[in-house]
C-alpha angles and dihedrals in degrees: 000000000000125000117218109221122188110202123185144170106223139170125234089261092051101258114148098166117129102341091172098048097240097123137065096266106123092217094047123128094051094135091064093055089075134061110233090181132213091304093055092045090049091050091055094041093049090047091053096043093051093048116107095192145355125237113199143173116238098257094049090044091054091051093048093044089054095048110033107051092066095049126093137207138067095297093048092044090055093046092049098044103041120092114269126201120195122198104214142132093200106043109092111162112027112197101195108100120262094016125145127182124228103205107143130123092263110041091167090062091047091050091048088052090049090052089052093050100045120069106209141019121340105198125212118193127178106342100125096183091047092048090052090050093047092050092046090051093048092240099128115101097177137013117204118189126185100199117203118206099242136102110212096182092214140036137088112315123213101221109047130133099001111173096208134051113246113197110198137196118219107229100168138014127169141146118247126197125000100282101073099264109159130204114210123182122191135180127194111273109243 
């Protein structure tokens, strides 16, 4: 059975918008202002290498599909080759290899089926609307946050306007690198 893992770069004030600086957000690129060290890099690499699939919202998918196919190396090879599932009512013909669209009337049921079919982690990055939906539907098995020590004061925040309460249990917390980057791992409290 698959495990749905939401993984996000986020600031202390909850902003997750444009951590890499590839968008039009004037405060983008904040994640690269900090050294997450070998341990932080290993955490992200291990997470990607153990993933069996990606589940993405359309906007995140479009950004990834623009960036990753032209990249090389073990990390890029994994991103490009693994199955990708995009929850979207507007995306019709995805061009990035191994991409399927979830567009039915009951995406929660389709995602539950996907979790039954895939043996291993299904990783969700970015995708704020999708993350909200997954949390509201009780589909998230693990939430991994890499928290960067910066307050941006504005920008799109990850956890806004959730319609359900989501009690979590902290299962891991540790600093990585020398700049105060913190890894936090949560699971739903039973």
